[in-house]
N, C-alpha and C positions, 0 to 999 in steps of 0.2 A: 067624239071629242074625248069622251071618257077614256077610251082605250089608248089615245095618243098621250094623254097626260100621265097615266099610270104606267109604271114600269112593271114588267112581268115579275111575278112572285119569285120565280127562280133566280132572277138577277138581283133580288134584294139581299143585302147583308143581314145575317141573322141578328136579331136584337140582342144587345148585351145587357144583362140584368146587373146593375151595380151592386157590389158587395157592401153590406153595411159593416162598419167596424165592430168587432167583437170585443166586448169589455172583458179584459183579463185582470187577474190579480197582479199586484206589483212583483211578485216572485216570478210570474210568467212573462212579464214585460222585459224581454231581453232584446236589445237592438241587434239587427242582423249583422252589423259589422263587428259587434262584440261577442257574437256567438262563438264559443270555443270550438276550435277545429279538432278534428279527430286526432288524438295524440298517438304516436308510435309507442309501442311497449318499451319501457325504460330498460336499458342494459345495466346490469349491476357492475359497478366499478369497485375493484378490490381496494380496501383501505390501505394507505401507505404503511409499510412496516417500519417500526421504530428501531433504529440501529443503536444498540446498547454497547457498553464496554465488554470486551471479551472476559469471560470468566477465567480465573486462575485454574490451571490444570491440576485438579486433584490435590495431592499432598504438597504440591509446590506452591499452593496458595500463599502461605506465610512468607515464603522467599520472594514471591512476586510482589507482595505488598511492601515488604521491607525494601526492595529495590526501588519501588516508586517513591517511598518516603526518603530514602537516602539521596535519590536524584534531586528531589525537591529541596532538601537541605543544602546540598552542594551548590545548586543553582542560586540559592539565596545568600550564600556566604559572602560573596564579594560586596553585596549591598549592605549586609550587616556590619562587616568589618570596615567598610569605608575605603577599600583599596581602589586605587585608580586602575582603570582597565589597561591591560598590557597591550601596547601598540603592536600591530602586526606589520610584517614586511620590513623589519629593521635590518640594516646591513652593518657591515663592519665600520662604516663611516660614522654611524650613530654611536658606536662605542669608542670613538676616537682612534680607530685603527685604519691605517692606510691599506690600499690594495696590495701593496707589496708584503704586508704582514700576514696575509692569509696563507695557510698551509694546505697540504693535500687533503687533510681531514675535514676542512671547511671552517666556517666562521665560528660555529658553536665550540668546536674543539679549541680554536685559537683563543676564544674568550675565556674558557675554563683554564687554560694554561696560565693566563695572566692573572687569574684570581688565586692560583695555587703557588707552589714553590717548586724549584727545580730539584732533580734527584740529588745533585751535589749538596744543595742546602739541607735537604732532608737527612742525608747521610751524616753531615756535619753535626746536626742537632742530635741525632741518635748517638754519635760518639760522645758528645758532651753529656748526654743523659747517662750513658754507661759509665763515664768517668765520675759523675757525681754520685751514682749509686755505689761505685767501687770505693769512693772516698768515705762513705758512711759505713762500710763493712770493715771488720778487722782483717788485715792482711796476714797476721800471724796470731795464733792462739796457743794457749797452754794445752798440751795433749790430754792431761787429766786434771780437772779442777779438784782441789782439796787433797791431792796426793802428797805423799812424803817421799823425798829423795832417799833411797837406801843404798844405792851404789852409784859412784861417779864414773866419768870417762877416765879410767886410770887402771893401774896394775892391780890385780886382785888374785890372791892365791897363786902368785907366781906367773900369771898370764895376763895379757892385756884384755881389759873389758872395753869393747869398742862402742859402747853406748851408755845410757843412764837407765837406772831402774826406778820406777815410780810406783810405790806400794799404795794400794787402796782396796776397799772391800770388794768382794766378788760382785759383778754386775754393774760396777761404776762405769758410766759412759766414757769411752775413749773418743777424743775429737781429733779431726784433721788439723795438724799444726799450720798448714799453708794450703793455698789453692793448688789444685793439680789434677792429674788423671791417674786412676788406679791401673797399674800395669800388671799386678798379680795379687791374688787373694786365695788363701787355702792352706793346705798342709805344707809345713816347712821343717827341715831337719833341725832339731834342737829347740825350736820354738813351739812345736805342736801346731799352732796356726799362726799365720803372719799375713800382714797386708803391706804391699809396697806401693807407694804413691810418688810420682815424679812431679816436682813443682815446675813453674814456668822457667826457672833458671837451669833446669836439667838435673837438679839434685834429687836423689831418691831417699825417701823417708821410710824407715822400716819400723813397723809396730808388731811386737811379738808377744806370745803366751796367752792371747785372748781365747776365751772359750766360744764366744759368739761374735760373728762379724756380719755386717749388713750391706757390704758393697761387693762388687765383682769387677773383673778386668774390663776397662773401657769406661767406667763411670767417671763423671766429672764431679769433683768435690770442691768445697770452699772452706776457708779457714773457719774452724768452729763447728763444722758439720759432724754429727755423730757417725762413726764408722764401725764401732765394735764395742764390746764390754769386757771389763777386766776379768781375766781368768787365771788359771794355774796350770796351763797345759805345757807339755814338753819338759825340758830340764829346768825345773823351777822349784824353789824352796818355799813359795807362798804366793798368794795372789798379788800380781803386780804387772806393770807394763814395761817391757824392754823397748826403749826408743833409741834408734840409731840412724845416722845420716851419712850418706855417701856423696861426696862432692862430684858433680858432673856426670853421674850415671851410677848404675847398680854396682859396677865393678870399680867405681872411683874411690879415691882416698876417703877414709872415715874421718869425720870432723867432730869436735866436741859439741853435743847438742845444747849444753848450757850456754856456751859462747854464741852459738847460732841464734838461739832465742833471745839472749841478752842484747845482741846487736839490733834486734828488731823490737825492742821494748818489752819483752816478755821475760819475767823472772820465774825461776823454779824454786819452790819452798825448800 
């Protein structure tokens, strides 16, 4: 009976000895779920590079800084001045111009033409200006200020004297009697030195006996301009100016300079 009730020892399962819980300190009590897993070695991530402003290149630093400041000032001017923004995309219609008014140069050129004046109007104004300036200038001047008339346009020593003599100290300025162009200046027979000036009417004015002269052929002169200084050159008995006028040209008829000047409001002392 005993053998039937008992199972062979080899068939029995080994007895399991229960484990008693081991008392651990709080630091050692780590739940199995919370136990840190083995971490992979951390890979170093490079820190992001901060992007700064480009440095000014060498000696151009002050110029670069000045350009930034100027740009900022210009950008803020419209707001400071209170100007309205300029509309973009405007056409000729916005300026009151029709399509037919446009020229080959475009709308901007057309608008500028309307804000200006025509060439004819400009020329007319320039002519008026020239006339007003001419009105303020003397058209005829006394050849020598403060001179004394010593010889008239008359017979002298049995021959005709074809001009007048105006005596004055050496170096006294000689002035152009009228506007004109110098046709000759330099040595002349009997005069020593002489200057020939043709006026707008074609008359030729001859100034003689000067020692110094400051004009040359081709110069434009105006009434009252200094052209020379009193001298005693050539066939002369003392410092003076011989002043002579030929009507219509250098070979024209000689006229009395006193009468010529008097007709134009200039007297000879």
